[in-house]
C-alpha positions as CSV (number, residue, x, y, z in Angstrom):
1,M,0.0,0.0,0.0
2,T,2.8,2.4,0.8
3,H,4.3,1.7,-2.6
4,T,0.9,2.5,-4.3
5,R,0.6,5.7,-2.3
6,L,4.2,6.8,-3.3
7,M,3.4,6.0,-7.0
8,T,0.2,8.0,-6.8
9,T,1.8,11.0,-5.1
10,G,4.7,10.9,-7.6
11,C,2.4,10.8,-10.6
12,A,0.4,13.7,-9.2
13,I,3.5,15.8,-8.7
14,V,4.7,15.0,-12.2
15,M,1.3,15.8,-13.6
16,I,1.1,19.2,-11.8
17,A,4.6,20.1,-12.8
18,G,3.8,19.1,-16.4
19,L,0.6,21.3,-16.4
20,S,2.5,24.3,-15.0
21,A,5.0,23.9,-17.8
22,C,2.2,24.0,-20.4
23,A,0.6,27.1,-18.8
24,P,0.7,30.1,-21.1
25,N,3.7,32.3,-20.6
26,P,2.8,35.6,-22.4
27,K,5.8,37.5,-23.8
28,A,5.8,40.8,-25.5
29,P,6.8,40.9,-29.2
30,A,10.4,41.9,-30.0
31,S,10.8,45.6,-30.3
32,A,12.9,47.6,-32.8
33,G,16.1,49.2,-31.7
34,A,16.4,53.0,-31.7
35,D,17.9,54.6,-34.8
36,L,20.8,56.6,-33.7
37,L,21.1,58.4,-37.0
38,S,19.1,61.7,-36.8
39,V,16.8,62.7,-39.6
40,D,19.0,65.6,-40.4
41,A,22.1,63.4,-40.7
42,Y,20.3,61.0,-43.1
43,P,21.8,61.5,-46.6
44,K,19.5,63.1,-49.3
45,I,21.2,60.9,-51.9
46,T,21.8,57.2,-51.3
47,V,23.6,54.9,-53.8
48,D,23.5,51.1,-53.2
49,P,26.7,49.1,-53.3
50,P,28.6,48.4,-55.5
51,L,27.5,51.4,-57.4
52,N,28.5,53.8,-54.6
53,K,32.2,53.2,-55.7
54,Y,31.6,54.3,-59.3
55,I,29.0,57.1,-59.1
56,V,29.5,60.7,-57.9
57,T,27.0,63.5,-57.6
58,R,27.2,67.3,-57.4
59,G,25.1,69.6,-55.4
60,P,21.4,69.2,-56.1
61,I,19.4,72.0,-57.6
62,V,16.1,72.4,-55.8
63,D,13.4,74.5,-57.4
64,A,10.5,75.3,-55.0
65,S,9.6,78.6,-56.7
66,R,6.5,77.0,-58.3
67,S,3.7,75.2,-56.4
68,I,5.4,71.8,-57.2
69,L,8.8,70.9,-55.8
70,R,11.3,70.0,-58.5
71,V,14.8,68.5,-57.9
72,V,17.7,68.1,-60.3
73,V,20.8,66.0,-59.3
74,P,23.9,66.0,-61.5
75,V,25.3,62.4,-61.5
76,R,28.4,61.0,-63.2
77,A,29.8,57.5,-63.6
78,T,33.6,57.5,-62.9
79,T,34.2,54.3,-64.8
80,N,36.5,54.3,-67.8
81,S,34.8,51.8,-70.1
82,T,31.6,50.5,-68.6
83,E,28.3,52.5,-68.8
84,P,26.4,51.3,-65.8
85,N,22.6,50.9,-66.0
86,V,21.0,52.3,-62.9
87,Q,17.6,52.7,-61.5
88,Y,16.7,55.8,-59.5
89,R,13.7,57.3,-57.8
90,F,12.9,60.5,-56.0
91,L,10.9,60.3,-52.8
92,F,9.0,63.4,-51.6
93,Y,7.9,64.3,-48.1
94,D,5.6,66.8,-46.5
95,D,6.6,69.4,-43.9
96,N,6.0,66.8,-41.1
97,G,8.5,64.4,-42.7
98,I,5.8,62.0,-43.9
99,E,6.4,60.4,-47.2
100,L,3.8,61.4,-49.7
101,R,1.7,58.5,-51.1
102,Q,1.8,59.5,-54.7
103,Q,5.4,58.9,-56.0
104,T,6.8,58.5,-59.5
105,G,8.5,55.1,-59.0
106,W,11.7,53.7,-60.3
107,R,13.2,54.9,-63.6
108,M,16.0,53.4,-65.6
109,V,19.0,55.3,-67.1
110,Q,22.4,54.3,-68.6
111,L,25.2,56.5,-67.4
112,P,27.7,57.3,-70.1
113,V,31.4,57.1,-69.2
114,R,32.6,60.2,-67.3
115,T,29.7,62.3,-68.6
116,E,27.3,64.1,-66.3
117,V,23.7,63.2,-66.5
118,Q,21.0,65.2,-64.7
119,L,18.5,63.0,-62.8
120,T,15.2,65.0,-62.4
121,G,12.4,64.4,-60.0
122,T,9.1,66.4,-59.7
123,A,6.7,65.9,-56.9
124,L,3.2,64.8,-57.8
125,D,1.7,66.7,-54.9
126,N,1.9,70.4,-54.0
127,T,2.4,69.6,-50.3
128,A,6.0,68.3,-50.9
129,T,8.6,70.2,-49.0
130,D,11.5,67.7,-48.8
131,W,13.0,65.0,-50.9
132,R,15.5,62.1,-51.2
133,L,17.0,60.3,-54.1
134,E,17.8,56.6,-54.2
135,I,20.0,55.0,-56.8
136,R,20.5,51.3,-57.3
137,P,21.9,48.9,-59.9
138,G,19.6,48.4,-62.9
139,R,17.4,45.3,-62.7
């Protein structure tokens, strides 16, 4: 009888321990880390690798004199023989820093060797007050 009682008690302890292991243990979802790069420090023009080694830009020309923001960025490939195909897009933002919904999308251009090309972007919304240019390899 003692042996039966020990078996029953042991089984009960194992069962209780097993149930507590199955009890829900709620955990918060993982959170994102803080971006240490300030909005002002984020570059206006970004070039994806490996193009960033072969493409240079001059100061952008921003025309806000009309009701629609227009930006022209002079770009040049520093390669000696290869004319890289690139895609670029201008992103426009309102005065709160919010990206405008209506954007022009990606455009393709081939950059001639050591010759300046002007990439132009015009906002599709008259609330645009800021911009960024993204350049990536042609796809």
